[in-house]
N, C-alpha and C positions, 0 to 999 in steps of 0.2 A: 532185698527181701520181695517175693514173690509177690505179685497184686493179682486178685481174681475178679474178675469182670463182676461190675455191680449186680445182685440178684434180687430185682424186686419179689419174685415171691406172691402167692396166693394174701391178699386182703385179709387182715383178722378180723374178730368180732368188734376192733377199736380201732380206734385213732389215735394218734397225737403225734409229738413233737422231736427233737433231734436225741439220742442217747448213742453211749459211748461204751466201748467195754474191751477188756484185754487182758495180756497177760505175761510174764515174762519167767522163766525157768524151764518146763517141759509144756511148749506151746501144741496147743490141739484147737485144729480148725471145726472138727464137728462141736467141740462143746462151746467155742467162741461163735458160732453162729448160732446154738442154741441159746446164748447170752441175749446174743443181740434179736434173738425173736421175740424172747420175754420183753425186751424194751419197744418191739417194732411200733409200739402205739405212740413214741417221741419220737419217731420218723419212718411215715408213710410210704414216702418218696422212693427212697433208695436205700441201699444196704450193700454195703463196701467192707473187705477188710483186707490187709495183708497180713504174709504169713513167711515166716523163716524158720530155721532150727533152733530158736532163741525166744524167739517173739510171736505174738499175736495179735494185733489189732483192728478194731473194727468198727463203724460208726452206722447206727440206722439216722436218716436225714430227713429232714424237713427245709426244704428248699425258700431259702428269705434273700439271700444277697447270690450273685450269678446261680440263678437258677437251673441255668444247662449245663456251663461250665465246671459248677465247683464242686464237682462227685467227689467223696472222700473214700479211704486214705488220699490224701495230696501228697505227693512226692517232691525233691527236692531235685535240682538239675541232675545230681550223678546219682540219682535212683538211690540213692543209701538210706537216705534220711527220710521219713515221712511221718504226717501226722494225722489227727480226727479230732477235732472240736465240738464241744458244745457250746452253743451263746451266739455274742456277738461283740465284738470291738469295732466302740465308733469310733476310735480314730484309726484306720487302718489305712486312709488312702494318704492320712499324713506323713503318717509310718513308711508307707512305702516309698516316697520320694526322699527318705534317708538311705535305701538301700537301695542305689542305682545299679549296681553291678549284674544285679541280679535277673535272668530272665523268666517274665513272670508268663505261666500258662494258665491261671484262671484269674479271675476278677472276686475270686472268695478273700476273706477278709484271715481266714486260717492260711492259706498260702505264706500270707506277711509274715504272720506270727512263726509260721515254721524258717524261712529266711532270715530273719532276727535272732533265732535262736541259734543259725548255722554260724552267724557274723557275731556275736556276742556272748553267744554261751547261756547256762541257764538264770542269770541274772535278768535277762531281758524280757520279761514276765513283768519285771515295774514300770515298764514303759506303755504295759496294755491298758488303755480307757475301756470298760465294758465289764460287761456281765460273760463269766467263762470256766467251763471245765476243759482242760486239751490233753491231750498226750504225743507225745511224741518218742517213735523208736529211731535211733539214729545210728544204727548196727552195732551198736556198743553196750548202750545203755538205755533204758526205761526212762522216760520224765513225765511228770506230771505236773500239772498247776492249776490251783482253784481262784475265784478271781477273791478280792480283799471283803468283801458284806458275807460272802457265802450265797450268792442269787443262784446260781448254777448247783446242782446236789452232785455229787462224787464218793464214793464208799469203796474200802478195799480190805482184801483180808491175804494171809497165808496160809498155803495149806502144803505139807509135805515138800516144801523149798520151794516151791511157785507161787508167784505175788499177783495175785488176781484183781482187777479195778474194774466196775462198771458206775453208771450215773444212777441206779436204782439199788436198793437192797434186793430184790426179787430176782434180778439178776444174776446175784453172786449166791443167790440159796440153789442153782445149778450146781455148784460148788462146794458151800459145807452150810449149814446152821450157825456155826462155832465163829467168834473171831470176827465176825463183819463190825468195820470200824468205820465212823463217818472221816473224810480226810479232810482237815485241819483248813478251814479258811485262810487263805491269805499268806499261802505256803505253796512251796513247791515243792518235789520230789526227785531225786534220779537213784539209782538203786545205787551209784558209786560214793554217793554223798548224804544218803538219806533226805530226811524232811526240812528244809529251810524256812522261815519267814521270811519273805519279802516287803509287807505290806505292815505298817505301824499306824493304831489307830490314836490318832488325835483328838485326846479329851479333855484336855485344859480347859476351864474355863477362861475369856479372853477379859480383859476389863474394858470393855468397851461403854461408852456414853453417847455417844450418835443414834438413835434411836432410828431416827429418818435414814442416816446413811444404811444402818443395816437393812433394813425394810427395801430399799435400792439393792442392795447386793442380794439378798435373797428373791428377789424378783428377778435379775441379770443370771443368777446361780439357776437359778429353777426355767428360766425360758431357754438357755443354753442346753439344759438336761432335756426337758423336754424336746427340743427340737432335732438334738443329734440321737433319739430314738423315734423320729419317722422316718429315717435310712430302712430302705424296703425298695424291693421290685414287688411283692406283693400285695393283695389290699389291707386295712389297719383301719384301725378304730381304737374306741376308750370305753374302758369300764366306766360305768359314770351312775351311782347311786344316788345321787342327788344330796351327798352328804360336801364336806369340805374339801375334802382330799382327793378325792377323783372327779370332782366338779372344778376344779382350779387348775388340774389335768387338763380337761378339755377345752378350758378355755384355753389356754395356752395354744393348746396344739390347735383354736380354731383361730388362730391369730397367721398360724401360717399354713394351714392347708382352706381351701376350698370350701369343700364341703366333706363328711368321713363321717361311719358309722358310730354311735355309742348304745350300749346295752345298760340294762338294768332288770332285777328278778325280785320276786316275792311272792309270799302268797297272798290270795286276792284281799284289797285293802291296804297291806305292807304300807309305812307312810315312807317305805325307800320310791315306790314307786312313782307317787306325786310328785313327790321333790326333782325327781330324777326326769321326769315328764318336763317338768318346770325349766328345769336346767337346757335340754336340749330345747324347748321352742325359745328359751334367750339365744342359744347360742346359735341356733340354725342349723343343728344334725339331723343327720337320719335316725331317727331313735329306734331301738325293739325292746319287747319287752317279754320277758319269758315270766306266765306267771306258773305257780306249781302247787302242791296239794300235799297235804299232811301224808297221806297215800303214797304220794312220789318220793317224800324224804324217807319214808321207811322200806321202800321197795328199792331205791339205789345208795342205801344206805351200807350193804356187802360193796358193793363196787366201787364205791368213795371210800372207802375203809383202806381194799387192796391200792388204789394208787397214791392214797395218800400216805400210808407204811409209818401210819402213828394211829396210839388209840387215847391219847389226850383230848378229852372230850370237851373243853374249849373249844381245841381246834378242830376236833370233827363237827361240830355246830358252824362253823362259820365254812367251813368248807365245802358243808351242802349243796348251800345257797350258790358256790362259787363252781361248785360243778354245772350247778345247771346254767349259769350266765355264761360259762366258757364254751360251753353244749350248744347257746344262741349264738355265741358270735363267732364260732367256725363256720356257722354258715353262710356267713356273709365277709369274716376277714379270715387273714393267716396269723397277723400280730393285734394284738393289744396292748394299749399303755393302763396300767391302774396307780391304785394310792396309796400303797404299802410304805410306811416307813414313817408318814404323816406323823401320825400320832406317838412313833415312840421318840422323836426328835425334838419337837415341839410339847410335848405332855398332853395328849390327845387324851387319856384314858380318866376316869371318873375318878379314883383313888388316890390319882394324884394330886388332886387340887388338897386332898387332906393332908398331902403328906409335908414336915419342917420344913423349912427354908432349904439347909442344908443336907438336904435327905436327897432334893427332887434330881438334883443333878448325877448323884451315883446310880438313883434309878435307870434315869433315861439312857445313860451310858451302857448298864446293866440288858436293857431290854433291848435296845438298839443290837449292840453284841450276840445278842439272843436269838436276833430274828430268823436267821438261816435254819433252825430246828423249828419255827413257828411260821409265824404268818409269808414266809418266803417258800418255807416247804409246801405250803399250805396250798400258796398261788402255782407255786412253776406243778407239782404233781395234778392240779386240777384243770389247768390250762392246756398240760400235754398230754391229758387223758382225754383230747379232743381233738389233737394235732394243732394244736394253738401255742403262738409264743407270747407269754407277758412280759413286759419292759417295766420298770418301776421308776421311775425319774428322780423320786427322792431320795432314791437310797443311790444317786450319783456319788461316788467317793469327794467331790470336791466338797460338794452340797454337804454331807455327810461331815466332816471335817468342820464345817463352817455353822453350820445347826448346831452341832454339839457343843462348841467353843461360846455361843451365844447366852446372857444374863439369862439365870433362870425368872429373872422377876418379868422378861419380854415373852415369856411361853406360859405362864400362870399370871393372870395378872390383876392387879388391884383387890381391894375387899371383896369384890364380887367373885374372884377365882377364876377368870376367863381365861378357859384352854384354849392355846394355841394362836395367843395374841398377835402374835409378830403374823404368823401366814393368814390369820385374817385380815390384818392390817394390808400386807401384799394382794390381799386379792380384792379390795377395792379398786372400783373404776373399771374392775374385769368382771364382774358377779354381781346381780343384784343384789341391795343389805339382807332381806328375809335366807338367802342360800347362804350369804358369807355368815349373820350370826346364827345359824342353824346350829344348836346342841349335837353335841357327840352321841351315838349311838349306834354300838359293836352290831357287824354286817348282819348276826344271825336276829338281832334284835328290831335291826330296822327291815328288815325280811319278811319278819314274823314267825321265823322258824326256831325260834331259841328255846323254845320250852317243848318242840315236839318228842325229840330223841328222850327229855326226860322223863316226859308223859310215860312212853312205852314202854320202857325199863320198870316205873313201876305198876305199870300191868303185865308186862311179862315175869317179871321176876320175884318168888317169894321171899319172905327173909331168911330162909331156911338157905333159898339157893343164891341169893347174894352173899349170905356167910362163905358158903363153899367154894364162889368164885375167889371171893376173896383170900382164902385160904391155900388157894391153889396159886394163887397168883403171885403170892410172900416171894421174894421179898417188895415188891410192887404194893406200896398204900392205895387201896381204890378205898375211894371214902364214900362214894355214892354208888347207887343203882346204876344213873345212867355211865358213870366211869366202866363200873363193871360189865354192863351192857355193850359197851365198845369194845372192852377189852377182851370179850368174851367170842363178840364176830371178828375181830381183827387175827386172833388166834386160827379162825377157821381157816387161813391163808398162811400167817408165819408161825415158825415156832419158837416157845420161850426165849429160847438164847437170843432170837430176834427182839422181845419184849423187853429184857431184860438190859440189852443196848438197847435203848430207848428208854430206861430207867431214867437217866441225865437230861431227857429231853422233854419234860413237862413242863405245862403251864408256867409262864412267869408273870400275866396277871392276874 
């Protein structure tokens, strides 16, 4: 396969993180480069492609590990196999020790994945600990894989016998408006074998009785999950809203780092701002605040929707402040740790406190397994919209299995129905009592922006206009003017076929 020298090209009006794209069947280098330019916000540092007469793959790269030497595509020693990858493999150094026969040309985690594929075949991906979407061309077959939880995105489509893939839907719109599908998380695909599952969710409840031992295990797993996600050769920080989830991640990071940056956002007077400042002072971080106004929410909404690739109103509400805090963070760091996943694993949402005991566990499993279409999609797209990599310690695969198996009475506890009870216990000694006991607020509520889009929708849409949009959107059921307003703006950049494909990815909360 012929390698093209990396072409940085002109900087666009936005910057983002790593994106991959490619095709097998009738390769078209010009088309591939056009797809990658759409993804350039995900990877402003570098752009490289590999092309032969059957396949073409490429990557727009944000440099995190082996900044100078990790340019992609990365080739095997024989020059036949090559890889492009999005994400991070946290155990790559240990894995590299198990394949000493290879001569490594880089210090990149992606090269380790390539050599494992060469040695072990398509099942190698079950050895990877991390968040990833990767593509390998081995000279005969195209191979794709996506991490178990779906932290990193991947989409595909087949048009006239050619199979295409890309990190975001918008890149595939250069090829087709129809038949774009999400690549299933926890699966690999190879052109000669189709889709194969490699990761099974462990969702059964365990009969544990020693709560103190469970608290210690939660502390151990979370400490390990945070520590491995501190791996970086570029500046790193955390999102810290002052809520329990992100503040606990920040507190654990503070055990391993002497000093680092934290970031919070909100409208003037928002409750998150005061709590985040309190947490930063307690933990001794360098804290940064991005205040925003109602006018800014409405001004940036079209760009948020373009990056988010969803019109789900609940998701959009939280995406807007995530967009602003990511914009702030990118001025200081390249990697951030976030608190996504804790509410789903430990029962943090208000409605969960009203569920009967036998209904809580299935609901926690359901919302955790849906994260790749919801909060993880929001986190990935909003961070990547600013060339920022977001890492999610709570969704470490070992911690997910542990947390889902815990008795539900350790999550929503006692007559007072205290949410995330075991997690609060695990936070004692790391955080002051007022932060440990702070009640859950949805991100848009804590930042003060929850009602901004809804109010604007009421101002902008008459009842007749609302009904017209509802009818045009069918079979999508738009229940409120806010949903119709988001859908209407979404359709400015995406065809209805893409909106219909999103139909199964509506809010679960």
